[in-house]
N, C-alpha and C positions, 0 to 999 in steps of 0.2 A: 789077729782076732778082730771080728766085726763088732766094734764098740757100738756103732750107730744102730745096728740091728738088735744088739743085745740090750741096749739101754735107750729106748726110743724117746724118753723125756729129756735127754741130754744131747748136745751136739759137741763135736770134737774137731779141733784144728791144731796145727803145729805152727804157731806164729814165729817161733825161733827154734833153732836146733836144740833138741833136748827138752823143750818146753811143751807140755801137752796142755792145751787150753780146753776146759770143760765149761760149757755154757748151759745154765738152767733155762728151760724154755717151756712154753705151753700155756698154762692157765694165767688168768689176769694177775699182773704183778708177780708172775712166776711163783704163785702159790703152789705148795707141794701137795698134789693129789696123791692117791694111793700108789700110782705107778711111779711118780717122781720120788716119793719117799722111799719106796722099795729100791729103786735104782741107786739112790745116793747112799743107801746102807750097804748095798752089795758090791758096788763097783770097786772098792778099795782092794779087795782080795784079787780081783782079776788084774788090776793094774800092776800088781807085783810081778805078774808073769809077762808083762809087756816090755819088750826090750827097747831101749833108747830113751826112756823117761829119765831126765835129770831133775825136773821140777814140774809141779802142777800149778796151773793158774785157774782159779775158780771165778766165774762171773755170772751175772744174770743177763738175760736178753732184754733189749730195749731200755737200757739205762736204769734198771732196777735189779737189785740183788734177789730178794725173795720176801714175800709177805707172810711166809710161814705155812703151816698146815692148812689145807683147804677145808671147807665145810664138808666136802665129799669124804675126805679122810676121816674126819670126826664122826660122821654118820656111819661109816663102815666100821669104825672101832666100836660104836654103840650097837651095831647090828648083831654081834656074836662075841662070845668069850674067845673063840678061836681067832677072830680078827683082832681083838684087843691085844692078845698075847703076841701075835705076829708083829703088830706095830710097836709093841713094847720092845721087842728085840731089835727091830729096825731102828728105833730111836737110840738104843744103846750104840749100835754100830755106826750110826750117822755121826756121832760124836767121837767115838774111839777110833773109827776107821781112819780118818785123816791124821789123827794123833799118832797112830801106830804105823802108818804108811812110811816106808823107809826114806822116801825122798821128801824134800821140802815142799810145802803147800802154801801158796799165796792166794789170798782172797781179795778181789777187787770189789769193794762194796759201794755201789752207787744207789741213790734213791732211798730205799728202805731195806732194812733187815729186821725181821720180826720173828719171834717164836723159833720154830725149827730152822728157819733161814738164818737167824742170828746164831743159833747153835752151831750150824755148819761153818759159818764165817769165823767165829771165835775159836773153833777147834783147829783152825788152820794155823800155820806157823808164823806167818807174817800177814797182818791185816792192814790193807790200805783203804781208807774210807774218804768219801767226800766230806768237806767241812760242814756242809748243810744236810748231809745224809741223816736219816732218822733211824735210830737203833732202839728197839724195844723188846723186852722179854715177853710180855703179853699174857703170861699164864694166869696171873691173879685176876685180870680183867675178865678172863674167860670163866673163872670160878674153879680153877684147879691149882694145885700146888706148883710152885716153880721148880720143876724137876729138870729133865734132860741135862743141859750143860750148866745150869745156873749155880747149883751147889758145888759142882766140880771146879768151875773156872773163876767165877766172879770174886770170891773172897781172896783168892791168891793174887788176882790181877789188880783189884781196886781196894782191897781191905774189907773187913766185915761190916764196918759202919756204913760205908757207901753201898755195899752189896745189899744190905737190908733196906736201906732207904729206897733204892731204885727198884728192887724186886717187890717189896711190900706194897709200895705206892704205885707200882706200874708206871714209874716215871721215865719218860723217854729221854734219850741222850742225842744230841747232835754229834756228828763225827768229830767236830772240834772239841766238844766236851769229853768225848770218849778217849781221845788222844791225851788230853790233859790229865785224866784220871788214871791212865795206863791200861785201859781196857783194850786198846788197839795200838798198833805200832806207829802208824803214820796217818795224818789227816792232811789232805791236799785240796786245792781248788777242785770243785766238782767235775769240771770238764777235763781234769788231768788225771783222774783216778786210774783209768785203764792204762794210760801211758806210763804212769809211775809203777803200777803193779807189774806190768810187763817188763819194765826195766829191772825191777827187783828179781822177778823170776828168771830173767836172762842171766843176771849176775850169779844167781844161785846155781843155775845150770852149768855155768862155766867154772864153778868152784870145785874143790876136791870132793869127789863123789862119796868115797868111803868115810872121810873125816866128817863131812856134813851129816851123813846118815848116823854116825855114831854120836855126834854132838847132839843131834835132835833126840835120839833115843835117851841119852843120859839126862838131858834137860827135862824131857817129858816124864821122867820118873817122879818129878815133883807132883805132877797131876795123877800119876798111877797110884801114888800113896793114898789118894783120896777116892779112888774108884769105888770102894765099898760105900762111902757116903753118897756118891753119885747114883749107884744102883738102888739104894734105899729111897733116895729122893725121887727117882724115876718111878719106882713102884708106888709111892705115895701120890705122885701126880696121876698115875693111871687109875688109882682108886677113885679119884675125883671125876673121871669120865663116866662113872655110874651114879653120880650124885645129883641132887636137885639144883645146886648152885650153877651147874653147867647149863641147865635149861635156860636160866635167866641170862647167863653170859652169852650164849648163842643168840637168843632173841635180841639182846641189846646190840650185838655186832651186826646182825642182819638189818636191824632198824636204825643203825647208826646213832645210838643214844648211850648215855651213861647207864651202866647196869644198876639195878636196885636189889642188892642182896639182902 
């Protein structure tokens, strides 16, 4: 399968036997434009058909994981109902895809992980972050509900009180704080993120393939129990993309100032 040709916003290497490394690339800070968002939603089904994968390692190009959805993606969503609905289903698969993929997925989070980028990272099985990395949901600053991964993952990982605090106030976390709260598995020195993530992915690739797959499936049933809540939250988020608050949120982001809602 020609992954490079099929998914042009991503690059692929095999740094260790059985470890497929997927690198986000392209826009500034690896923001997810329409193409990248589509690719990251669709790729998981194709990977099921690719022989030899024992683990997947996700990372961003240039020492940054991803700044989330781009302005181009948001403008496309606002351009038509058809585009909005397409991105809705992509957002769903961007989170559930790595969770349902039968092999373990490791995320190497360097620099920043925001919005859809954070969703992709936290949907992975093992998240390795830099201690000084910046993790931010970002939705409420934009003026839309915290949908995609937030309602599904945050309450179970960090508890409802901390989830509300960080999501309501759009309060960022360093990698070190995220590890302390239980949002991610490991926080390491920033220059060691890729090295540690590759070590973890290699160990997983060398593990018992079927037993790992079944254990992942069973553990992720905790998340699947809350998929109806996830889908409702995602729908509520997408309602906001037609609202007036989004206009101010976008202007504030472009002007690099605090929004005035």
